[in-house]
N, C-alpha and C positions, 0 to 999 in steps of 0.2 A: 252788579251783585257782587257782593264782598264776600273777602275771601272764608266767611263763617259760615255763609249758606253753601258755599261749593264744597268745604268739607260738610259738612251736612249729608250733601246730596252723595258725595263720591264713596262715603262709607257703605249705605246701605248697598249700591252699587258692585262694589270689591267682595261683598259677604255676598250676596247676589252670586256672582261669579266663579268663588269658590265650595259652594255650595252646589253648585252645575257641577262642578269638576267633582268633587267627591263625590257625589252623586252618579255620575257617569263610571267612576272606576269604581266602584260597588257593585253597581249593575254590569262592567264586565268583567268583575269578579265572581258574581251569582252567576254569570251568564255560562262558564267554565263547568264543564262534567266533574264528577269527583276523581275519574281515571283521569283528566287533563291536570288538576291541583295535583294532586300524586304524582304524575310526572314532572309536574315543574317543582315540586319538593325534592325530588330524586334528584334534579339537575342542578339546584343551589347545591343539594349535599355532596352532590361529586367534583363540582367546583372546588368545596371548601376542601375537602378529602384530598383533590390536586395539588392544591395549593400548599396544602401541611407538607404532603410528599415532595413534593419540590425543594420545600423548607428543608425536610428533613436529609436528601440526597446531598443538597448543599453543603449541610452539616457536615454527613459522612465522607465525604470530599475533601473536605478541610481535615478534617481528625485523618485521612488515609495520608494527606499531601504531609501532616504534620508528622507522623508515626515513618514514614520513607523520609525524611531528613533527619529524625534521629537513628533511623536505622542504617543510612550512610554513614552516619556521623558513629556509630559504633563501630563500624566495620571498616572505618580510618582508623579507628583508636588500636582496632586489636588487629589491623595492619601493621601500626608501627610497636604495639608492642611483640608478633612475632619477629619483626626485624629485628628488634631490640634484643629479643630471647635467641636469635640464630648469631649474631654477631656476639652475644656473653658466650655462649658455646663453643663460636670461632675461637676466641679468646682463651678460655678456659684452655682450649686442646693444643694450641698451642705451645700452652706457657705447660701444661702438661708434658706436651713430649720434649720440651727442653729440658725440661726437670729428670726426665726418662733417662735420655740420653746422657746428660752432661751428668747424671748421680754416678754412674759406672766411673768416673775418674775419683770420686773419693775414695774408692774402697782399697781396702790393704793390700801391698803391692810382694808381701813375703811369700809368697808360694804357696800358703797354707793351702789344704784341699779342701777346710772346713765347707762346706755351703751354707753359707750368709748370706744375706741379702745387702743392699748394699746401696738403694736410691732412694735419695730426700724425696720425698713426694706424700701427699695426705693420706694416699690408700685408700681414696674415694675415688672410681670409675669418672670418665668425664661424659656426657648424657650418651645415647647408643640409638640407633634408629630403630626399629617395629622389628620384632621377632620376624627370625625365615623359619622356613625347615627345619626340623631336628634332626640333628645330625646321630647317629647310632652309638650309642658308646661302645660297643664291641669292635665296630668298624675297623677293618687294618689300618696302618697309615703309613701310608711312602716313606721311607726313608730317604733322604737327603745325605749324601757326604758332606762333612764341612768343608766351608772353604778356606782354599790356603793361605795364608797370610792374615784370617780374619782373628785376631789375637781375641780370646775370649769370646768372641761370637759377638763383636758388636751390632757389624753388619747385616749378619743375621736374624739379630734382635731387631732390629732398627726396620727392615723390609717384613717382618712377621708383625711390631706394633701397625703400622704404616696398612698391612694389609686388614687390620681390625680395625681401623679407622676409617678404611673405605669402605665398610659394611658386609664386605668380605668372608662373612664368617668361618665358611667352611675352610676355605683356603687357611684362615688365620689359627684355626685348629690343628691344619697339617703343620703348617709353621710352627708354631711352637711345639707342637709333641717333636718335630724334626730334631728345633731346637734344643730343648730340651736332654735330646740321646748325644747328641753329636758335643753339647757344651755342659756336661755335666756340673760344673765347678766352676761355668761361668760368675762373673759377679753380678750377671742380669737376670741369674736365675730367679730368685724371687718372684720377681718383676714378670717374668715369663710365667711363672706359674699364676699368679694371680691372672693376669690377661688370658691366661688361658682358661681359666674357671669362669674368667664374665662371657667367654668367648658359645662357649656352653650352656651359660646362664640366659643370654641374648636369645640364641635357640631353642631355649625352652627345654634343654634335656638338663631339669633340676637336679635329678639322681647324680650325673657324671660332674654336673658344676660344684656340688657340695660336697663330694673328694677332692677336686681340686684344691677348693677354698681351703679345706679342711690340712692338706700338703703345705701350704704355705704357714701354718700357723706351725705344725708339726715338723719341717725340715729345717725353715728360716725362722729360728723365734726370736733372733735379734733383729728383723727384718723390719721397715718402716711400713711396711704391707701388712704385718701382723693386722692391726686396729684394722684397715680396711676388709681383709679377709675375713674377719671375726662378725665385722657388721654383715658380709653379703651372707654370711653362717647362717644368721637370724633371717634374711632377707628371701635364703633361699627356702629354708624351714616351712618358711608363711605361704610362698610360693605352692610348696609341696600341701599347704593345709595341714603340718602338722605344727600345731599352735601349741603345744607345751613344750615342744624342742625348741621354736622360734624363742618362744618367752626366754626360757634359761638362755639360749645362747644371744638374745639382745641384753639380757640381765647381765652377762660375764661382761658384755663388750661395756656396758654404765658402771660398772663396779673395776674392773683393770683401767679404767681411760676417763675417770672424771673430767667434765670440765672441757672434754674438747669435742671437736664436730661430729665426731662417732658417737660420739654419748649423745649428745642431742637430737641425732637421724634416729639414734636405739632408742631414746625416749616416746620420740615421733612415732616411732612405728608401733610400741606396745600401747601409746592412747589411742591408734587408730584401730588395733586390735578388740583392745576394751568396748569401741562406740560401736563393733562391729558385732559383739558380744561372745567373740572369741576368749 
């Protein structure tokens, strides 16, 4: 039998088999009830939904992983920034303390009783920790007798200043008040007065702090602490929400000390007040 005849016979046979198979499927489909067909469609849809949900969950998991990595990286960067700030603050604090202590030696030794201030420093306080419970302005301050051999109160001033740095604000207030009473003509007087204002300010006793800062300006007009005290006067008025007085005090700093750090800080606070609508 030739191959051509074989092909002619095979084709009808394949067609017959395919037709029979299709007929069987059609008959099988037609034999299903409506409920069975609906159930079958539901199963198909359910499988499709499950696949989509699985894909979506995988995508969400990938996004969460990426976010977690980003968060960990940001946390690491934040820790580095905090560490740099701590190092900076400690260095500033150390430098400021050195200036405070060494500056007293440059004061005049002529024996004059005038209360002029003495220490070469920026007049701007180093960062301080969060405020604590205020000290009453009218609270009695225990008076401690001056130590013998403590010329100009250098040791007393150093102890008071270190107490302030340690965050012992109430004790620092007592120490600086005692210093001012025991050494009224000390070359450290202006500095002690300034830090007394800072100690009251950090305890949020702003009314008393304001008076202490103003004493720096009135009692020690030649001191390098005056510019810092004037700036802090403006800051204190701001904390007291006395916007007009704050603006006036800050403008006075800009006018009297143009081009200085305190002038720049005064401008920044005025800009902040403007943004806040004060």
